[in-house]
VEXBAMAR-388135 format. One record per residue (C-alpha): residue number from 1; residue in one letter; x, y, z. Coordinates in Angstrom, 1 decimal, padded with zeros to 4 digits. Example, Ala and Ser with C-alpha at 12.3 -4.5 7.8 and 13.67 -1.06 7.14 Angstrom:
2
VODO resi resn      X      Y      Z
VODO    1    A  012.3 -004.5  007.8
VODO    2    S  013.7 -001.1  007.1
This chain:
417
VODO resi resn      X      Y      Z
VODO    1    M  102.8  103.9  082.2
VODO    2    T  106.6  103.8  081.6
VODO    3    T  109.0  102.8  084.8
VODO    4    A  112.4  103.6  085.3
VODO    5    A  114.8  102.3  088.1
VODO    6    T  117.1  104.8  087.7
VODO    7    S  117.9  108.1  086.3
VODO    8    W  120.6  110.0  084.8
VODO    9    V  120.3  112.5  087.4
VODO   10    E  122.2  112.2  090.6
VODO   11    V  119.6  111.2  093.4
VODO   12    P  121.2  111.4  096.8
VODO   13    E  121.0  107.4  098.8
VODO   14    G  117.8  108.2  101.1
VODO   15    S  116.5  110.8  099.1
VODO   16    H  112.4  110.8  099.1
VODO   17    F  112.4  111.2  095.6
VODO   18    P  113.5  109.1  093.2
VODO   19    V  112.3  108.8  089.4
VODO   20    Q  109.8  106.8  090.6
VODO   21    N  108.2  109.2  092.7
VODO   22    L  107.8  112.4  090.4
VODO   23    P  105.7  114.9  092.6
VODO   24    Y  104.4  118.0  091.2
VODO   25    G  104.8  121.2  092.7
VODO   26    V  105.6  125.3  092.6
VODO   27    F  108.5  127.1  092.9
VODO   28    A  110.0  130.7  092.2
VODO   29    R  113.8  131.2  091.3
VODO   30    P  114.4  135.0  093.1
VODO   31    R  112.5  137.4  091.7
VODO   32    Q  110.6  135.3  089.3
VODO   33    A  107.4  134.4  089.0
VODO   34    P  106.1  131.0  090.1
VODO   35    R  105.8  128.3  088.2
VODO   36    V  105.1  124.1  088.3
VODO   37    G  108.2  121.5  088.6
VODO   38    V  108.6  118.0  089.5
VODO   39    A  111.2  117.2  092.7
VODO   40    I  113.9  114.5  091.8
VODO   41    G  116.9  113.8  094.1
VODO   42    A  117.7  117.0  095.3
VODO   43    H  116.4  119.3  092.2
VODO   44    V  113.0  120.4  091.0
VODO   45    L  112.5  120.1  087.1
VODO   46    D  111.1  123.2  085.2
VODO   47    L  108.2  121.8  083.4
VODO   48    A  107.0  125.5  082.1
VODO   49    G  110.7  125.3  080.5
VODO   50    L  110.7  122.0  079.4
VODO   51    A  106.9  122.8  077.6
VODO   52    Q  108.2  126.3  076.4
VODO   53    A  111.1  123.9  074.8
VODO   54    G  108.7  121.7  073.0
VODO   55    L  109.7  118.5  074.9
VODO   56    L  106.5  118.7  077.1
VODO   57    P  102.9  119.4  076.3
VODO   58    G  101.0  122.0  078.1
VODO   59    P  102.5  125.1  078.5
VODO   60    G  099.7  126.7  080.1
VODO   61    W  099.2  124.7  082.6
VODO   62    F  102.8  125.0  083.6
VODO   63    A  104.0  128.5  083.2
VODO   64    A  101.4  129.3  086.4
VODO   65    P  101.5  129.6  089.8
VODO   66    T  099.3  126.8  090.8
VODO   67    L  099.3  123.4  090.0
VODO   68    N  095.1  124.0  089.2
VODO   69    A  095.2  124.1  085.5
VODO   70    F  097.1  121.1  085.0
VODO   71    M  095.3  119.3  087.9
VODO   72    A  091.9  120.7  086.2
VODO   73    A  093.1  118.5  082.8
VODO   74    G  092.4  115.1  083.8
VODO   75    P  093.5  111.7  084.5
VODO   76    A  094.6  111.4  080.5
VODO   77    A  097.0  114.3  080.7
VODO   78    W  098.3  113.3  084.2
VODO   79    R  099.4  109.4  082.5
VODO   80    T  100.6  111.6  079.6
VODO   81    A  102.8  114.1  081.4
VODO   82    R  104.1  111.8  083.7
VODO   83    D  105.2  109.5  081.3
VODO   84    R  106.8  111.7  079.3
VODO   85    I  108.7  113.4  082.6
VODO   86    T  110.2  109.8  083.4
VODO   87    E  111.2  109.4  079.8
VODO   88    L  112.9  112.4  080.0
VODO   89    L  114.4  111.8  083.1
VODO   90    A  115.4  108.2  082.7
VODO   91    D  116.8  108.3  078.9
VODO   92    A  120.4  109.4  079.5
VODO   93    R  119.9  110.2  075.5
VODO   94    H  117.9  113.7  076.6
VODO   95    R  120.0  115.4  079.8
VODO   96    R  121.8  117.6  077.2
VODO   97    Q  118.2  119.2  076.5
VODO   98    V  116.7  118.8  080.1
VODO   99    E  119.8  119.3  082.2
VODO  100    P  119.2  123.4  081.8
VODO  101    H  115.5  123.3  083.4
VODO  102    L  117.3  121.3  087.0
VODO  103    E  117.7  123.9  089.7
VODO  104    R  118.8  122.8  093.3
VODO  105    Q  115.4  122.8  095.5
VODO  106    A  117.8  124.8  098.1
VODO  107    A  118.3  127.4  095.3
VODO  108    V  114.4  128.0  094.9
VODO  109    E  111.6  129.0  097.3
VODO  110    L  108.5  126.2  097.6
VODO  111    L  105.7  127.9  097.3
VODO  112    L  101.9  126.5  098.2
VODO  113    P  101.3  124.1  095.5
VODO  114    F  097.6  124.5  094.1
VODO  115    E  095.0  127.0  095.6
VODO  116    V  092.4  125.3  097.9
VODO  117    A  089.2  125.4  096.8
VODO  118    D  087.4  123.8  100.0
VODO  119    Y  089.0  122.1  102.8
VODO  120    V  087.1  118.5  104.8
VODO  121    D  089.3  117.6  107.3
VODO  122    F  087.8  113.8  108.4
VODO  123    Y  088.4  112.0  111.8
VODO  124    S  088.9  108.1  110.4
VODO  125    S  091.5  106.7  113.1
VODO  126    R  089.3  104.3  115.0
VODO  127    D  092.9  104.3  117.8
VODO  128    H  092.5  108.1  117.7
VODO  129    A  088.8  108.5  117.6
VODO  130    S  089.2  105.6  120.4
VODO  131    T  091.8  107.1  122.6
VODO  132    V  090.1  110.8  122.4
VODO  133    G  086.9  109.0  123.9
VODO  134    Q  088.6  107.4  126.5
VODO  135    I  090.4  110.9  127.6
VODO  136    F  087.0  113.0  127.2
VODO  137    R  084.5  110.3  128.4
VODO  138    P  085.7  107.9  130.8
VODO  139    G  083.3  105.3  131.3
VODO  140    S  081.6  105.8  128.3
VODO  141    P  081.9  103.8  125.0
VODO  142    P  084.7  105.2  123.5
VODO  143    L  083.4  105.9  120.0
VODO  144    P  080.1  107.7  118.8
VODO  145    R  077.3  105.4  118.2
VODO  146    N  077.8  107.4  114.6
VODO  147    W  081.4  106.7  114.2
VODO  148    L  081.7  102.6  113.1
VODO  149    H  079.0  103.5  110.0
VODO  150    L  080.2  107.0  108.5
VODO  151    P  083.6  108.7  108.1
VODO  152    A  083.2  111.5  110.6
VODO  153    G  084.5  115.3  109.5
VODO  154    Y  083.9  119.3  109.3
VODO  155    H  084.5  122.2  107.1
VODO  156    G  087.2  123.6  107.2
VODO  157    R  088.9  126.9  106.7
VODO  158    A  090.5  127.2  103.2
VODO  159    G  091.9  130.5  103.5
VODO  160    S  093.7  129.0  106.4
VODO  161    V  095.8  126.9  104.3
VODO  162    V  099.6  127.9  104.1
VODO  163    V  102.7  125.7  102.8
VODO  164    S  104.9  123.9  104.9
VODO  165    G  108.0  126.4  106.8
VODO  166    T  105.1  129.2  107.3
VODO  167    P  105.1  130.3  111.0
VODO  168    V  102.1  129.4  112.9
VODO  169    T  100.8  132.4  115.5
VODO  170    R  099.3  131.2  118.6
VODO  171    P  095.8  131.7  118.2
VODO  172    R  093.5  133.6  120.7
VODO  173    G  090.4  132.8  121.4
VODO  174    Q  087.5  132.1  124.8
VODO  175    L  089.0  129.5  126.5
VODO  176    L  087.2  128.0  130.1
VODO  177    P  089.8  127.9  132.5
VODO  178    A  089.5  124.8  134.8
VODO  179    G  087.1  125.4  137.8
VODO  180    A  086.2  128.7  135.9
VODO  181    A  082.2  129.6  135.8
VODO  182    A  082.9  131.7  132.3
VODO  183    P  085.4  131.9  129.7
VODO  184    V  088.1  134.2  129.3
VODO  185    F  089.6  136.0  125.9
VODO  186    G  093.0  135.2  125.9
VODO  187    P  096.2  132.4  123.5
VODO  188    T  095.3  129.2  124.0
VODO  189    R  097.7  127.3  126.6
VODO  190    R  096.9  123.9  124.8
VODO  191    L  098.3  124.3  121.4
VODO  192    D  098.5  121.2  119.6
VODO  193    F  099.4  119.5  116.2
VODO  194    E  097.8  116.9  114.0
VODO  195    A  100.1  114.5  111.6
VODO  196    E  097.8  114.3  109.1
VODO  197    V  097.5  112.5  105.1
VODO  198    G  095.5  114.3  102.5
VODO  199    F  094.3  113.9  098.9
VODO  200    V  093.2  116.8  096.6
VODO  201    I  091.0  117.0  093.9
VODO  202    G  091.4  117.7  090.1
VODO  203    V  088.5  117.1  088.0
VODO  204    G  085.4  118.1  089.5
VODO  205    S  081.8  117.2  089.8
VODO  206    P  078.4  119.2  089.1
VODO  207    L  076.1  119.8  091.9
VODO  208    G  073.4  117.3  092.4
VODO  209    A  075.7  114.4  091.6
VODO  210    A  077.3  112.1  093.8
VODO  211    V  080.8  110.9  093.2
VODO  212    A  081.2  107.0  093.9
VODO  213    A  084.1  105.5  096.1
VODO  214    G  084.9  103.5  092.9
VODO  215    E  085.7  107.0  090.6
VODO  216    F  088.3  107.9  092.7
VODO  217    T  091.0  107.4  090.5
VODO  218    Q  088.8  110.2  088.0
VODO  219    H  088.5  113.1  090.5
VODO  220    A  091.8  112.5  093.0
VODO  221    F  095.1  113.8  091.6
VODO  222    G  097.0  113.2  094.5
VODO  223    F  098.1  113.1  098.2
VODO  224    V  100.3  115.7  099.9
VODO  225    L  101.1  116.0  104.1
VODO  226    V  098.9  118.1  106.4
VODO  227    N  099.4  119.4  109.8
VODO  228    D  096.4  120.3  110.9
VODO  229    W  097.2  122.4  113.6
VODO  230    S  094.2  122.7  116.9
VODO  231    A  093.6  124.6  120.1
VODO  232    R  092.4  122.2  122.7
VODO  233    D  091.1  124.6  124.9
VODO  234    I  089.7  126.8  122.2
VODO  235    Q  088.1  124.0  120.6
VODO  236    S  086.6  122.2  123.6
VODO  237    W  084.6  125.2  125.0
VODO  238    E  083.2  126.1  121.8
VODO  239    T  082.6  122.5  120.3
VODO  240    Q  079.3  122.5  122.5
VODO  241    P  076.8  121.8  121.2
VODO  242    L  078.8  121.7  117.4
VODO  243    G  081.6  121.2  115.9
VODO  244    P  085.2  122.4  115.2
VODO  245    F  085.6  126.3  114.4
VODO  246    L  088.1  128.9  115.8
VODO  247    G  090.0  126.3  117.5
VODO  248    K  090.9  124.6  114.0
VODO  249    S  090.9  127.6  111.9
VODO  250    F  093.9  129.8  112.5
VODO  251    A  096.3  127.3  110.3
VODO  252    T  096.6  124.0  108.3
VODO  253    S  100.3  123.6  107.1
VODO  254    L  100.6  121.7  103.5
VODO  255    S  103.6  119.9  102.3
VODO  256    P  105.1  121.6  099.4
VODO  257    W  104.8  118.4  097.2
VODO  258    V  101.9  116.6  096.1
VODO  259    L  102.3  113.1  094.8
VODO  260    P  100.4  111.6  091.8
VODO  261    V  097.9  109.1  092.7
VODO  262    A  099.8  106.5  090.6
VODO  263    A  103.5  107.3  092.8
VODO  264    L  101.7  105.1  095.6
VODO  265    E  100.4  102.5  093.5
VODO  266    A  103.3  100.3  095.0
VODO  267    A  101.7  101.4  098.4
VODO  268    R  098.1  100.1  098.4
VODO  269    V  096.8  097.8  100.7
VODO  270    A  094.0  095.5  102.1
VODO  271    P  092.5  098.7  104.5
VODO  272    P  091.2  097.0  108.4
VODO  273    R  088.1  095.1  108.2
VODO  274    Q  085.4  096.9  108.7
VODO  275    D  082.3  095.6  110.7
VODO  276    P  079.4  096.6  110.5
VODO  277    P  079.3  096.2  106.9
VODO  278    P  079.5  100.1  105.5
VODO  279    L  076.3  100.9  103.6
VODO  280    P  076.5  100.2  099.7
VODO  281    Y  077.3  103.9  098.8
VODO  282    L  080.5  103.3  100.9
VODO  283    R  081.9  100.3  099.5
VODO  284    C  084.8  099.7  097.7
VODO  285    E  085.9  097.1  095.6
VODO  286    Q  089.8  097.9  095.3
VODO  287    P  092.0  098.3  098.3
VODO  288    W  092.7  101.9  099.1
VODO  289    G  094.6  101.0  102.3
VODO  290    L  097.9  103.2  101.8
VODO  291    D  101.3  101.8  103.6
VODO  292    L  102.5  105.2  105.0
VODO  293    A  105.0  105.3  107.3
VODO  294    L  104.7  109.0  108.8
VODO  295    Q  107.6  110.1  111.7
VODO  296    I  106.6  113.2  113.9
VODO  297    M  109.7  115.6  115.4
VODO  298    L  109.3  118.4  118.1
VODO  299    N  112.4  120.0  117.6
VODO  300    D  114.6  117.6  115.7
VODO  301    Q  113.6  114.8  118.0
VODO  302    I  111.4  111.7  117.2
VODO  303    L  108.5  112.0  119.4
VODO  304    A  106.6  109.1  117.5
VODO  305    R  105.9  107.1  114.2
VODO  306    P  102.5  106.4  113.3
VODO  307    A  101.5  104.6  110.3
VODO  308    F  098.9  105.2  108.1
VODO  309    R  097.7  101.9  106.9
VODO  310    G  095.6  101.1  110.1
VODO  311    M  093.4  104.3  109.2
VODO  312    Y  089.8  102.6  108.9
VODO  313    W  088.2  104.8  106.8
VODO  314    T  089.9  104.9  103.7
VODO  315    S  090.0  108.2  100.8
VODO  316    P  087.4  106.6  098.2
VODO  317    Q  085.5  106.1  101.2
VODO  318    Q  085.6  109.8  102.5
VODO  319    L  085.0  111.1  098.9
VODO  320    A  082.1  109.0  098.3
VODO  321    H  080.7  110.0  102.2
VODO  322    A  081.5  113.9  101.0
VODO  323    T  079.7  114.1  097.6
VODO  324    V  077.0  111.6  098.8
VODO  325    N  074.4  114.2  099.6
VODO  326    G  075.4  116.2  096.1
VODO  327    A  077.6  118.6  097.4
VODO  328    P  079.9  119.2  094.0
VODO  329    L  084.1  118.6  093.9
VODO  330    R  085.4  121.9  092.7
VODO  331    T  089.5  121.5  091.2
VODO  332    G  091.6  121.9  094.4
VODO  333    D  089.4  121.0  096.9
VODO  334    L  091.4  119.0  100.2
VODO  335    F  090.4  115.8  102.4
VODO  336    A  092.5  115.5  105.0
VODO  337    S  092.6  112.0  106.8
VODO  338    G  091.9  113.5  110.4
VODO  339    T  094.8  112.6  112.8
VODO  340    V  096.5  109.0  111.8
VODO  341    S  097.4  107.6  114.9
VODO  342    G  098.4  103.9  116.1
VODO  343    P  097.4  101.6  119.1
VODO  344    G  100.8  102.3  120.8
VODO  345    P  102.1  104.8  122.7
VODO  346    D  104.7  105.8  120.2
VODO  347    E  102.1  105.4  117.1
VODO  348    R  100.3  108.7  118.6
VODO  349    G  099.5  111.4  116.3
VODO  350    C  098.7  114.4  118.5
VODO  351    L  099.9  115.5  121.9
VODO  352    L  096.1  115.5  122.9
VODO  353    E  097.1  111.7  122.7
VODO  354    M  100.3  111.5  123.9
VODO  355    T  099.6  113.7  126.9
VODO  356    W  096.7  112.5  127.9
VODO  357    D  094.9  116.1  127.3
VODO  358    G  098.3  117.5  128.8
VODO  359    T  098.2  115.1  132.1
VODO  360    R  101.2  113.5  131.1
VODO  361    P  103.6  115.5  129.5
VODO  362    V  106.1  113.9  127.5
VODO  363    M  109.8  113.6  128.2
VODO  364    L  112.0  114.3  124.5
VODO  365    P  115.3  113.0  124.1
VODO  366    D  116.9  115.9  125.3
VODO  367    G  115.4  116.1  128.7
VODO  368    T  112.6  118.1  128.0
VODO  369    T  109.0  118.0  128.8
VODO  370    R  106.2  119.2  126.7
VODO  371    A  102.2  118.7  128.0
VODO  372    Y  101.3  121.0  125.1
VODO  373    L  103.4  123.1  122.2
VODO  374    E  105.8  126.5  123.4
VODO  375    D  106.5  129.3  121.5
VODO  376    G  109.6  128.6  119.1
VODO  377    D  109.0  125.1  119.2
VODO  378    V  109.3  123.6  115.7
VODO  379    V  107.3  120.3  114.4
VODO  380    R  108.2  118.4  111.6
VODO  381    I  106.2  115.8  109.4
VODO  382    T  107.7  113.5  107.2
VODO  383    A  106.0  110.4  105.6
VODO  384    T  107.6  107.2  103.2
VODO  385    A  105.9  104.9  101.2
VODO  386    P  107.1  101.6  099.0
VODO  387    G  107.5  102.5  095.7
VODO  388    P  107.7  100.6  092.0
VODO  389    D  111.5  098.4  091.5
VODO  390    G  111.6  097.9  095.5
VODO  391    T  112.3  101.4  096.1
VODO  392    T  111.0  104.2  099.1
VODO  393    I  109.5  107.0  097.8
VODO  394    G  108.7  110.2  100.3
VODO  395    F  106.5  113.4  100.4
VODO  396    G  109.5  115.3  101.9
VODO  397    S  108.2  116.9  105.0
VODO  398    V  105.6  119.5  106.5
VODO  399    E  107.2  122.2  108.9
VODO  400    G  105.7  124.8  111.0
VODO  401    R  107.2  127.1  114.0
VODO  402    V  105.0  128.2  116.8
VODO  403    A  105.1  131.9  116.7
VODO  404    P  103.9  134.2  119.7
VODO  405    A  100.4  135.4  119.9
VODO  406    Q  100.1  138.6  117.9
VODO  407    P  099.1  141.8  120.5
VODO  408    V  095.4  142.4  120.5
VODO  409    D  094.3  145.6  118.3
VODO  410    N  091.1  146.6  120.9
VODO  411    P  092.8  147.0  124.3
VODO  412    G  089.2  146.3  125.3
VODO  413    H  089.3  142.8  125.3
VODO  414    P  089.4  141.1  128.6
VODO  415    Q  093.3  138.8  129.0
VODO  416    G  093.2  135.7  130.0
VODO  417    A  095.9  134.8  133.0
């Protein structure tokens, strides 16, 4: 592919979006239909406009409200488009033709970048799983017996996936108060965030055909930041004996920019050693750890800095496990990593861990404390990675503000205290 150290577009110092990144998203100008663009510095490049001007192939892919058609076109189309966009932005001879198709990001609305087909959330951080095990099963082995043998996960709700900036309404559900014999109904008292990284599928697979770990780049289009909001009290009551349901399905936030797999080539590192060795279908010859540095902020105050490179199960292994039973892939399938956490207290990716399930509230720099999220709180997660040419690239951010629980329509519902 074409590489370039600089672009004729001004890229502010510290920007997540140098020409080495070029993540895809969907944007809308005021009173205009959505279309596909690429982030470059503080701008978004209108790919539909470039295609209509004959500067880029694929007008049908880019004059669209989602990335799905382009993602379904496959790796050859992705490479061709990326090389051409890089050329247009790196070579100043194209400036006169391309510059009219640049818009400031601040002047447009960034939308959900793709239509989510299915959504799977994994549980792939050994540090996170071990800490959660210590919290809920003190005196017992922290990891379930199957955890070191397979990437555990659950199927989420695609319709609740929202773009960064969408308010997150405090959910209601059944809760079992401490010491109570029966549940009550009411808004969650233990609302949490989970800092995660996800990947999205471009090319699907047929029913009955497993996708090997080594085929990851033939199917995966790119990576996004994810905040899998969680209602811990609803979750703990309902997750007996089955998995997460209402405690997870009310909202999952995505960053508006999708980093192509190719943009993260320089960030690939060897993952942690897996012992016992995984079964053959989970073995991946290529190193697919990713050196991503996450940062979690609550009300503009830094809470934690988890590192993604320590995740025990990799993205290709997650994909292989999700399809080994013959489950098909569809364009727009979203696979999230699970909470990204490290061994230290400043590397934990959710309040459940940070506060030991609310029993040890964290002190924020402004002197306030939190056991769990309060109405009005704003959670912002960012991530950066090494890029080519010694650069740093990033995901932008995924952000959400907690909105109060909505009134219950049926006044006959019993309310929690």
